[in-house]
C-alpha positions as CSV (number, residue, x, y, z in Angstrom):
1,X,-11.2,8.5,10.6
2,X,-8.3,6.8,12.5
3,X,-6.0,7.0,9.5
4,X,-6.7,10.7,9.2
5,X,-5.6,11.5,12.8
6,X,-1.9,11.5,11.8
7,X,-2.5,13.4,8.6
8,X,-2.6,16.8,10.2
9,X,-3.7,18.7,13.3
10,X,-4.4,22.4,14.0
11,X,-0.8,22.7,15.0
12,X,1.1,20.4,12.6
13,X,0.6,19.2,9.1
14,X,1.3,15.6,8.1
15,X,4.9,16.3,7.1
16,X,5.6,18.0,10.4
17,X,4.2,15.1,12.3
18,X,6.3,12.6,10.3
19,X,9.4,14.7,10.7
20,X,9.0,15.3,14.4
21,X,8.3,11.6,15.0
22,X,11.4,10.6,13.0
23,X,13.6,13.1,14.9
24,X,12.4,11.8,18.2
25,X,12.6,8.1,17.3
26,X,9.0,7.7,18.1
27,X,6.3,5.4,16.7
28,X,2.7,6.7,16.5
29,X,-0.2,4.8,15.0
30,X,-4.0,5.0,14.8
31,X,-6.1,2.0,14.1
32,X,-9.7,0.7,14.2
33,X,-11.4,-2.7,14.2
34,X,-15.0,-3.7,14.6
35,X,-15.2,-2.8,18.3
36,X,-12.4,-0.3,19.2
37,X,-10.3,2.5,17.9
38,X,-6.8,2.9,19.2
39,X,-4.0,5.5,19.1
40,X,-0.7,4.0,20.2
41,X,2.6,5.7,21.0
42,X,6.1,4.1,21.4
43,X,8.7,6.4,22.7
44,X,12.1,6.5,24.3
45,X,12.1,7.8,27.8
46,X,14.4,10.6,26.9
47,X,12.0,12.0,24.3
48,X,8.7,11.1,26.1
49,X,7.6,14.6,26.9
50,X,7.9,15.8,23.2
51,X,6.3,12.5,22.0
52,X,3.4,12.8,24.4
53,X,2.8,16.3,23.1
54,X,2.3,14.9,19.5
55,X,0.2,12.0,20.9
56,X,-2.2,14.4,22.6
57,X,-2.3,16.7,19.6
58,X,-3.5,14.1,17.2
59,X,-6.1,12.9,19.6
60,X,-7.5,16.3,20.6
61,X,-6.8,18.5,17.5
62,X,-7.0,16.6,14.2
63,X,-7.7,18.9,11.3
64,X,-8.8,16.2,8.8
65,X,-7.5,18.0,5.7
66,X,-9.6,17.5,2.6
67,X,-6.6,16.7,0.4
68,X,-5.4,13.9,2.6
69,X,-8.9,12.6,3.0
70,X,-9.3,12.3,-0.8
71,X,-5.9,10.5,-1.0
72,X,-6.8,8.0,1.7
73,X,-10.2,7.5,0.2
74,X,-8.7,6.5,-3.1
75,X,-6.2,4.2,-1.4
76,X,-9.0,2.5,0.5
77,X,-11.0,1.9,-2.7
78,X,-7.9,0.6,-4.5
79,X,-7.3,-1.8,-1.5
80,X,-10.8,-3.1,-1.8
81,X,-10.3,-3.9,-5.5
82,X,-7.1,-5.8,-4.6
83,X,-9.1,-7.8,-1.9
84,X,-11.6,-8.8,-4.6
85,X,-8.8,-10.5,-6.5
86,X,-7.7,-12.6,-3.6
87,X,-9.7,-15.8,-2.6
88,X,-9.0,-15.4,1.2
89,X,-10.0,-11.8,1.1
90,X,-13.1,-12.5,-0.9
91,X,-14.2,-15.0,1.8
92,X,-13.4,-12.5,4.6
93,X,-15.4,-9.9,2.8
94,X,-18.5,-12.1,2.3
95,X,-18.5,-14.2,5.5
96,X,-19.7,-11.6,8.0
97,X,-22.9,-10.8,6.1
98,X,-23.7,-14.5,5.9
99,X,-23.1,-15.1,9.6
100,X,-24.7,-11.9,11.1
101,X,-27.2,-11.0,8.4
102,X,-27.5,-7.8,6.3
103,X,-27.6,-4.6,8.3
104,X,-26.0,-6.0,11.5
105,X,-23.0,-3.9,12.7
106,X,-20.8,-7.0,12.5
107,X,-21.8,-7.7,8.9
108,X,-19.0,-5.5,7.7
109,X,-16.1,-7.2,5.9
110,X,-13.6,-8.9,8.2
111,X,-10.8,-7.2,6.2
112,X,-11.8,-3.9,7.9
113,X,-11.8,-2.0,4.6
114,X,-15.5,-1.4,4.2
115,X,-17.5,-1.5,1.0
116,X,-16.9,0.6,-2.2
117,X,-20.3,2.2,-1.6
118,X,-19.6,3.2,2.0
119,X,-16.1,4.5,1.2
120,X,-17.3,6.5,-1.9
121,X,-20.2,8.0,0.0
122,X,-18.1,9.0,3.0
123,X,-17.2,12.7,3.3
124,X,-14.7,14.6,5.3
125,X,-17.6,15.9,7.4
126,X,-18.5,12.3,8.3
127,X,-14.9,11.7,9.6
128,X,-15.1,14.9,11.6
129,X,-18.4,13.9,13.1
130,X,-17.1,10.5,14.0
131,X,-14.3,12.1,16.0
132,X,-16.6,14.6,17.7
133,X,-19.1,11.8,18.6
134,X,-16.8,9.1,19.9
135,X,-13.6,10.7,21.1
136,X,-14.4,11.4,24.7
137,X,-12.4,10.8,27.9
138,X,-15.3,8.9,29.5
139,X,-15.3,6.6,26.4
140,X,-11.6,5.9,26.6
141,X,-9.1,3.8,28.4
142,X,-5.4,4.8,28.7
143,X,-2.8,2.0,29.2
144,X,0.8,2.9,29.9
145,X,3.5,0.3,29.9
146,X,7.2,0.9,30.3
147,X,10.0,2.6,32.3
148,X,7.8,5.0,34.3
149,X,5.6,5.3,37.4
150,X,2.1,6.5,38.1
151,X,3.4,9.5,40.0
152,X,5.7,10.4,37.0
153,X,3.3,9.8,34.1
154,X,-0.1,10.9,35.5
155,X,0.8,14.6,35.9
156,X,2.1,14.7,32.4
157,X,-1.1,13.2,31.0
158,X,-3.3,15.4,33.2
159,X,-1.6,18.5,31.9
160,X,-1.9,17.5,28.2
161,X,-5.6,16.3,28.5
162,X,-6.9,18.8,31.0
163,X,-9.2,20.5,28.5
164,X,-10.7,17.2,27.2
165,X,-14.2,17.3,28.5
166,X,-16.5,14.3,29.1
167,X,-19.8,14.0,27.1
168,X,-22.4,11.5,26.3
169,X,-21.7,9.0,23.6
170,X,-24.3,7.0,21.6
171,X,-25.1,3.5,22.8
172,X,-23.8,0.9,20.3
173,X,-26.7,-1.0,18.8
174,X,-25.6,-4.7,18.5
175,X,-28.7,-6.7,17.6
176,X,-29.1,-10.3,18.7
177,X,-28.2,-12.9,16.1
178,X,-30.1,-16.2,16.0
179,X,-28.1,-19.4,15.6
180,X,-28.6,-21.2,12.3
181,X,-30.7,-24.4,12.6
182,X,-28.3,-26.4,10.3
183,X,-25.0,-26.0,8.6
184,X,-25.0,-24.1,5.4
185,X,-22.4,-24.2,2.6
186,X,-21.9,-21.2,0.3
187,X,-20.0,-21.4,-2.9
188,X,-18.3,-18.4,-4.4
189,X,-17.4,-19.1,-8.0
190,X,-14.3,-17.3,-9.2
191,X,-13.6,-18.4,-12.8
192,X,-10.0,-19.0,-13.6
193,X,-8.9,-19.6,-10.0
194,X,-5.9,-21.9,-9.6
195,X,-7.0,-23.2,-6.3
196,X,-10.0,-23.3,-3.9
197,X,-10.1,-22.4,-0.3
198,X,-12.5,-23.5,2.5
199,X,-13.4,-21.1,5.3
200,X,-15.6,-22.2,8.2
201,X,-17.3,-19.8,10.6
């Protein structure tokens, strides 16, 4: 979902976003981890207004084009296959389920790439629903760092986000995890490996 934000909005396609950012000398990225989703903007002061316009556009108006969704879905699946060939990534994929137990929200691979099943089953509609469910001003924090002041930046942001309405968001269900009674060692046999690695958690 976060990767899709910069792949097109109701006002700009992905090429237009890339072109505008390059012309402005602006960096724009969207990321997720287990607990947070972030959209970050790095801009020169001289191009801040135009950069903020793109920033607000990708947050408020993503179009989630099907063609780009399919491309990123394939990339994600290819990335998972690469992880399965790397000993460290194998450990990071398996470890969360062993620590937290199956079905716990934190049992997802630490690599952040998901599982082949979850990625294959995901649809463009799921990505749209994620955005509609979680992207709310009352579920967000805006951090500004740089050559500006509150009196300068707040009016710009209030103008851009004036139509962004608060709404209820679901409560995250993070189940309690019991401590293990004794240490446990898990062996992952990867035939033909040139070395072994040990990961503790």
